[in-house]
C-alpha positions in Angstrom: -1.9 -39.8 35.2 -4.2 -39.8 32.2 -6.2 -36.9 33.4 -3.0 -34.8 33.8 -2.2 -35.4 30.1 -5.6 -34.6 28.9 -5.7 -31.3 30.8 -2.8 -29.9 28.9 -4.0 -27.2 26.6 -3.7 -27.9 22.9 -1.8 -25.2 21.0 -4.0 -23.3 18.5 -2.8 -23.2 14.9 -1.7 -19.7 14.0 -4.1 -17.6 12.0 -3.3 -16.6 8.5 -2.4 -13.1 9.7 -0.1 -14.5 12.4 1.6 -16.9 9.9 2.1 -14.1 7.4 3.5 -11.7 10.0 5.9 -14.3 11.4 7.4 -15.0 8.0 8.1 -11.3 7.2 11.7 -10.1 7.2 13.4 -6.8 7.2 14.0 -7.2 3.5 10.2 -7.3 3.0 9.9 -3.9 4.6 12.7 -2.5 2.5 11.2 -4.0 -0.6 7.8 -2.4 -0.1 9.2 0.9 0.9 11.7 1.0 -2.0 8.9 0.0 -4.4 6.4 2.5 -3.2 8.9 5.3 -2.9 10.1 4.7 -6.4 6.5 5.0 -7.6 6.1 8.3 -5.6 9.4 9.6 -7.0 8.2 8.8 -10.5 5.0 10.8 -9.9 7.0 13.6 -8.3 9.0 14.1 -11.5 5.8 14.2 -13.5 6.1 10.8 -15.2 2.5 9.6 -14.5 2.6 7.0 -17.3 5.6 5.3 -15.9 4.2 5.4 -12.3 0.9 3.8 -13.5 2.9 1.0 -15.2 4.2 0.2 -11.7 0.7 -0.4 -10.4 -1.6 -3.4 -10.5 -5.1 -4.3 -9.4 -6.5 -7.5 -8.1 -9.4 -8.9 -10.0 -10.9 -12.4 -9.3 -7.8 -13.2 -7.1 -5.5 -12.4 -10.0 -2.9 -9.7 -10.3 -3.4 -7.7 -13.5 -2.1 -4.4 -14.9 -4.2 -1.3 -14.2 -7.2 -1.5 -16.7 -7.7 1.3 -19.2 -10.7 2.8 -17.3 -8.7 2.9 -14.0 -5.6 4.3 -15.9 -7.7 7.1 -17.2 -9.1 7.9 -13.8 -5.6 7.8 -12.3 -4.3 10.2 -15.0 -7.1 12.6 -14.2 -6.5 12.4 -10.4 -2.8 13.1 -10.8 -3.6 16.0 -13.2 -5.8 17.5 -10.5 -3.5 16.5 -7.6 0.0 16.5 -9.0 2.7 15.1 -6.6 4.9 18.1 -5.8 6.1 16.5 -2.7 5.2 13.5 -0.5 5.6 12.1 3.0 5.2 8.6 4.1 2.4 8.6 6.7 2.6 4.9 7.7 2.9 1.4 6.5 1.4 -1.8 7.9 1.4 -5.4 7.1 -1.9 -7.2 7.4 -1.8 -10.3 5.2 -0.4 -11.5 1.8 -3.0 -9.7 -0.2 -3.9 -6.7 1.9 -1.3 -4.3 3.3 -1.1 -0.5 3.7 1.4 2.1 2.5 -0.1 5.6 3.0 1.4 8.9 1.8 0.4 12.5 2.2 0.8 14.2 -1.2 1.4 17.9 -1.4 -0.3 19.1 -4.6 0.3 22.8 -4.5 2.7 25.1 -2.6 1.4 27.8 -0.3 2.2 31.3 -1.4 2.7 32.6 2.1 3.2 31.3 5.6 -0.3 32.6 6.5 -2.0 30.6 3.8 -3.9 27.8 5.6 -5.6 26.4 2.5 -5.4 22.6 2.7 -2.8 21.5 0.1 -2.4 17.8 0.8 -4.3 14.6 0.1 -3.8 11.0 1.2 -2.8 8.3 -1.2 -2.8 4.6 -0.4 -1.2 1.7 -2.0 -1.6 -2.0 -1.2 1.6 -4.0 -1.6 0.9 -7.7 -2.2 3.3 -10.6 -2.2 2.9 -13.0 -5.1 5.3 -16.0 -5.5 7.8 -14.3 -3.1 7.8 -11.0 -5.0 6.1 -7.7 -3.9 3.8 -5.8 -6.3 2.0 -2.4 -5.8 -1.7 -2.5 -6.1 -4.2 0.2 -5.5 -6.0 0.3 -2.3 -9.7 -0.3 -3.0 -12.3 1.7 -0.9 -13.7 -1.5 0.5 -10.4 -2.9 1.7 -9.5 -3.0 5.4 -6.9 -0.6 6.5 -4.9 -0.7 9.8 -5.5 2.9 10.9 -9.3 2.7 10.8 
């Protein structure tokens, strides 16, 4: 009888990823999509300053506003690649501090149907959940993405 009890498999504790995913709701999906689409809409109407104010970065495990140096870089990028239109490419939940929302940004219009010049660029944001609220951070080059 004792051997039968000891042979039962112990349940493994869920990983951080599994726990995070199990606690997500449909409202979380709506929140990140509404937040990221609002940022893209703000860029589309040309209000780069307001869009940048919607973005944060993570430094030393803290959420902070975009620093001046990064703000200058973003302004330059959106000057070179203005958001004329955008399309959600995908979104994915990974964990509390690392998630994906990827857009294709159209930064100039083709003059003819025969024009095959590339006119889109990818743009990724990283929604993070802090104290039950979602914030948009910029996806850093060294961060894991789901579609890699």
